[in-house]
BADOVO-61541 format. One record per residue (C-alpha): residue in three letters; x, y, z. Coordinates in steps of 0.2 Angstrom, whole numbers, padded with zeros to 4 digits, always signed. Each point is the difference from the previous one (the first is absolute). Example, Ala and Ser with C-alpha at 12.3 -4.5 7.8 and 13.67 -1.06 7.14 Angstrom:
% BADOVO-61541
Ala+0062-0022+0039Ser+0006+0017-0003
% end
This chain:
% BADOVO-61541
Met+0082-0127-0025Lys+0016-0006-0009Asn+0007-0017+0000Ile+0001-0006+0017Asp+0017-0008+0006Pro-0004-0012+0015Glu+0017+0004+0008Leu-0004+0018+0001Lys-0012+0011+0011Tyr-0014+0011-0006Cys-0010+0014+0007Pro-0019-0005+0000Gln-0005+0019-0003Cys+0012+0008-0012Gly+0007-0016-0008Asp+0019+0005+0003Glu+0012-0014-0001Tyr+0013-0003+0015Arg+0014-0011+0004Ala-0004-0015+0011Glu+0007+0007+0016Ile-0010+0016+0000Asp-0017-0001+0010Arg-0008+0017-0003Cys-0004+0010-0015Ala+0010+0016+0000Val-0015+0010-0008Cys-0016-0007+0008Ala+0008-0006+0017Val-0010-0017-0001Thr+0007-0017+0002Leu+0006-0008-0016Leu-0006-0017-0007Asp+0012-0013-0006Gly-0002-0004-0019Lys-0007-0018+0004Lys-0014+0008+0011Leu-0004+0013-0013Leu-0001-0013-0014Glu-0011-0010+0011Leu-0011+0015+0003Gln-0001+0005-0018Gly-0005-0018-0005Gln-0014+0000+0013Glu-0006+0017-0007Ala+0001-0006-0018Glu-0011-0015+0005Lys-0012+0011+0009Lys-0002+0011-0015Ser-0002-0015-0012Glu-0014-0006+0011Arg-0008+0017+0001Arg-0001+0002-0018Leu-0016-0010-0001Pro-0015+0011-0005Leu-0012+0006+0013Ser-0015-0012+0002Gln-0017+0002+0007Asn+0005-0010+0015Asp+0014+0012+0005Glu-0002+0012+0015Leu+0003+0017-0006Val+0004+0016+0010Ser+0000+0018-0006Ile+0016+0009+0001Arg-0002+0016-0008Lys-0013+0012-0009Gly+0003+0012-0014Ser-0002+0005-0018Met+0000-0013-0014Val+0018+0007-0005Glu+0006-0002+0018Met-0007-0018+0003Arg+0006-0006-0017His+0017+0006+0003Leu+0001-0008+0017Gln-0007-0016-0007Ala+0014+0000-0013Leu+0013+0002+0013Leu-0007-0014+0010Glu-0001-0011-0016Arg+0019+0003-0002Glu+0002-0007+0018Gly-0011-0015-0005Ile-0014+0005+0011Pro-0017-0001-0008Ser-0013+0013+0003Leu-0017+0006-0005Val-0007+0017-0003Val-0018+0002+0005Asn-0013+0014+0000Glu-0009-0002+0017Glu-0009+0017-0001Ala-0014+0006-0011Ser+0006+0015-0010Cys-0010+0013-0009Arg+0007-0007-0017Ser-0001+0017-0008Gly+0018+0004+0005Cys-0004+0016+0010Cys+0007-0008+0016Gly+0017-0004-0006Gly-0004-0018-0005Pro-0002-0015+0011Ser+0010-0004+0015Leu+0007-0017-0003Thr+0007-0012+0013Leu+0015-0012-0002Gln-0002-0017+0008Val+0013-0013+0003Arg-0001-0018+0008Ala+0000+0001+0019Ala+0015-0013+0000Asp+0010+0013-0010Leu-0004+0015+0011Glu+0017-0001+0010Asp+0010+0000-0016Val-0011+0014-0008Gln+0003+0011+0016Ala+0019-0003-0001Phe+0000+0004-0019Leu-0010+0016+0003Val+0012+0006+0014Gln+0015-0003-0012Asp-0009+0008-0014His-0004+0015+0010Ile+0018+0001+0006Arg+0007-0002-0018Ser-0012+0013-0007Thr+0002+0013+0013Ala+0019-0002+0002Leu-0002-0003+0019His+0012-0014+0001Asp+0014+0012+0005His-0012+0010+0011Asp+0002-0001+0019Ile-0018-0001+0007Ala+0006+0000+0018Thr-0006+0017+0003Ala-0016-0001-0010Gly-0011+0000+0016Ala+0008+0015+0007Val-0012+0014+0007Phe+0004+0018+0000Asp-0003+0004+0019Thr+0000+0019+0003Ala+0003-0003+0019Ala+0017-0009-0004Glu+0016+0009-0002Ile+0006-0010-0015Ala-0011-0008-0014Val+0004-0014-0012Cys-0006+0002-0018Pro-0010-0015-0005Ala+0004+0002-0018Cys+0019+0001+0001Gly+0005-0003+0018Cys+0009+0017+0003Ser-0001+0006+0018Phe-0003+0019+0002Pro-0007+0012+0014Thr-0019+0001+0001Ser+0002+0019-0001Gln+0001-0003-0019Asn-0016-0005-0008Ser+0008-0009-0015Cys+0014-0013-0002Pro+0016+0009-0005Asp+0006-0015-0010Cys-0015-0005-0011Gly-0012+0015+0003Leu-0015-0010+0007Cys-0011+0013+0008Phe-0008-0003+0017Ala-0010+0016+0002
% end
């Protein structure tokens, strides 16, 4: 975020700045934080990150968070490093070593104490990388019920008669 003015309010999600008398973000519809509170939270986060930068040790309890190729795990490890979260890439499986199996599947591990922060980071990274921050997922669990008269598309939220087997708005096919 930019310079924080303790007299103003800020959206904790998008970072937009508001006058002191405004209580909700116009874009995200969440309660705003006053500048003093935001500065305090940023200070706590910075302190937490500085404590976290210590390298992993043999005494740390590690948890596996993801498996994948060397390229994928190294990329994720670099992203976590930028957030100040140390991680370890390990090969927990025996591989054929000849390369015919597509290479070894590696596992990325983090401290158990950092797991909550890692999960929050992965959610934000997924939202950022898929551009889902503007996507309404309220209808994502909708089911196409042929017995109903009207269906709701789980992809776009459009309502349409079940006599059609595809969404007229986005084209998702239900046949």
